[in-house]
C-alpha positions in Angstrom: 14.5 10.2 0.0 15.4 6.4 -0.2 13.0 3.5 -0.3 13.3 -0.2 0.4 11.0 -3.1 -0.6 10.6 -5.9 2.0 8.4 -8.9 1.3 6.6 -9.9 4.5 4.0 -12.3 5.8 2.4 -15.5 4.6 2.2 -14.5 1.0 5.2 -12.2 0.9 3.4 -8.9 0.5 5.7 -6.0 -0.3 6.1 -3.6 2.6 7.9 -0.4 1.8 10.0 1.8 4.0 10.7 5.3 2.7 13.3 7.3 4.6 14.8 10.8 4.7 18.4 11.7 5.5 17.4 12.5 9.1 16.5 8.8 9.5 12.8 9.5 9.8 10.7 7.1 7.8 7.2 6.0 6.7 6.1 2.4 6.8 3.7 1.4 4.0 1.7 -1.9 4.3 3.4 -3.9 7.1 1.7 -7.2 6.1 3.3 -9.5 8.6 6.6 -10.6 10.3 6.4 -7.7 12.7 9.6 -8.7 14.6 11.6 -8.9 11.4 10.4 -5.5 10.3 11.1 -3.9 13.6 14.5 -5.4 13.9 15.4 -4.0 10.5 14.2 -0.5 11.5 16.1 -0.6 14.8 19.3 -2.0 13.2 19.3 0.9 10.8 18.4 3.5 13.4 15.2 4.6 11.6 12.5 6.6 13.3 9.0 5.8 12.0 6.5 8.7 11.8 3.5 6.8 10.6 2.1 3.6 9.0 0.3 4.2 5.6 -2.0 1.6 4.2 -2.8 1.3 0.5 -5.8 -0.7 1.5 -7.0 -3.0 4.3 -6.7 -6.5 3.0 -5.3 -9.0 5.6 -2.0 -9.5 3.8 -1.2 -5.7 4.0 -2.1 -5.2 7.6 -1.0 -8.2 9.6 1.8 -6.5 11.5 0.1 -3.1 12.0 -0.7 -3.4 15.7 2.7 -4.8 16.6 4.5 -2.0 14.8 2.1 0.7 15.8 2.3 -0.2 19.5 6.1 -0.4 19.5 6.8 2.9 17.8 3.7 4.8 19.0 2.8 6.0 15.5 -0.6 6.7 13.8 -2.1 4.5 11.1 -3.5 6.2 7.9 -6.3 4.4 5.9 -8.9 5.5 3.5 -12.3 6.2 5.1 -14.1 3.7 2.9 -12.3 0.9 4.6 -12.6 2.2 8.2 -14.3 -0.9 9.4 -12.2 -3.4 7.5 -9.2 -3.6 9.9 -11.3 -5.4 12.6 -13.6 -7.4 10.3 -12.2 -10.7 8.9 -15.1 -10.9 6.4 -14.1 -7.5 4.9 -10.3 -7.7 5.2 -10.5 -11.2 3.6 -8.7 -13.3 6.2 -11.8 -15.4 6.9 -11.8 -16.7 3.3 -8.4 -18.3 3.5 -8.4 -21.4 5.8 -4.6 -21.5 6.1 -4.4 -17.8 7.2 -4.8 -16.7 10.8 -7.9 -14.5 11.2 -6.8 -10.9 11.2 -8.4 -8.3 13.5 -6.6 -4.9 13.8 -7.4 -1.9 16.0 -8.9 1.2 14.2 -6.8 3.6 12.2 -6.0 6.9 13.9 -6.2 8.9 10.7 -8.8 8.4 7.9 -8.0 9.6 4.4 -11.2 11.1 2.9 -9.9 13.0 -0.1 -7.2 13.1 -2.6 -4.4 15.7 -2.6 -1.1 16.6 -1.0 -0.3 14.9 2.3 2.6 16.0 4.5 4.0 13.9 7.4 7.1 15.3 9.0 9.4 16.3 6.1 7.7 13.8 3.7 5.4 15.4 1.1 3.5 13.3 -1.4 0.2 13.0 -3.3 -2.6 10.6 -2.4 -4.7 9.2 -5.3 -7.9 7.2 -4.7 -7.5 4.2 -6.9 -10.5 1.9 -6.1 -11.3 -1.3 -7.9 -9.2 -3.9 -6.1 -11.0 -2.6 -3.0 -13.2 0.4 -2.4 -10.7 2.4 -0.4 -7.5 1.5 -2.3 -5.1 4.5 -2.6 -1.8 5.1 -4.2 1.0 7.3 -2.8 2.9 9.3 -5.4 6.3 10.9 -4.5 6.8 13.2 -7.5 10.3 14.4 -6.7 11.6 10.8 -6.5 9.5 9.6 -9.4 7.9 6.8 -7.4 4.3 5.6 -7.0 3.4 3.0 -4.4 0.3 1.4 -5.9 -0.7 -1.3 -3.5 -2.6 -4.0 -5.4 -3.9 -1.8 -8.2 -1.2 -2.3 -10.7 1.5 -5.0 -10.9 4.2 -5.9 -13.4 2.2 -7.4 -16.3 -1.0 -7.7 -14.3 -3.6 -5.9 -12.2 -5.2 -6.5 -8.8 -7.8 -9.2 -8.3 -11.4 -8.0 -8.1 -13.2 -11.1 -6.6 -13.0 -10.1 -3.0 -15.6 -7.8 -1.2 -16.0 -4.5 -3.0 -13.9 -5.4 -6.0 -14.8 -4.1 -9.4 -12.7 -4.7 -12.5 -14.2 -1.9 -14.6 -13.6 0.6 -11.7 -10.0 -0.7 -11.3 -9.1 -0.3 -15.0 -10.6 3.2 -14.8 -8.4 4.0 -11.7 -5.3 2.7 -13.4 -5.9 4.7 -16.7 -7.0 7.9 -15.0 -4.7 8.1 -12.0 -1.6 6.0 -12.7 -1.0 5.9 -16.4 -1.2 9.7 -16.5 1.9 9.9 -14.4 5.3 10.4 -16.1 6.2 7.3 -18.1 9.6 7.0 -16.2 7.8 6.7 -12.8 8.7 3.6 -10.9 5.7 1.5 -9.8 6.2 -0.1 -6.4 3.5 -2.8 -6.2 2.0 -4.8 -3.4 3.4 -8.0 -4.9 6.2 -8.8 -7.3 9.0 -6.8 -8.8 9.2 -3.1 -9.4 8.1 -1.9 -12.8 7.5 1.5 -14.6 4.5 3.2 -16.0 6.1 3.0 -19.5 6.6 -0.7 -19.3 3.0 -1.3 -18.2 1.6 0.9 -20.9 3.6 -1.0 -23.5 3.2 -4.6 -22.4 0.6 -5.1 -19.7 -2.1 -7.3 -21.4 -4.8 -6.2 -19.0 -4.5 -2.6 -20.1 -4.6 -3.1 -23.8 -7.9 -2.1 -25.5 -9.5 -0.5 -22.4 
């Protein structure tokens, strides 16, 4: 499996494409610039199987409908944010005057528990990592040593908790119990900024010290 980080949308949210040798792929958090993303997929001859959302904030979902309608693939989202896609007050787009209001059609598949998920030949673990938002999840590809953490954990920082449903105590608990228990060499693919590792964040992330 290979992965690619592509910053998209008004605040350059990281979208991730993970692909198998058969050219099938998963799209994670298509936050905007739908045409750019679809051109890249078509140029590389990739065949999307699904769109996975780490959470439903506007900057992670902006291109969902465009990509979904083009490739006819289902969207996966945690059940706790089922209503967020179509509600600008919940997905946060109404709070940012310079951002176009975001309303997305409902997800076809709701994630309601942790555990192993299999889509095509992709197999990975889903961890519920709330705190940044109630339905935040992380996708862990154990064989590849990669976790896609959304806005839970960043290089040297953690997700903001001042939007609807945010809770810093809960977020720190999620990070310590679900993410920092992964092998230290695990790559952390965050929703914003560069790639980091679990070891680096354990050693130097100031938000995690003394929890």
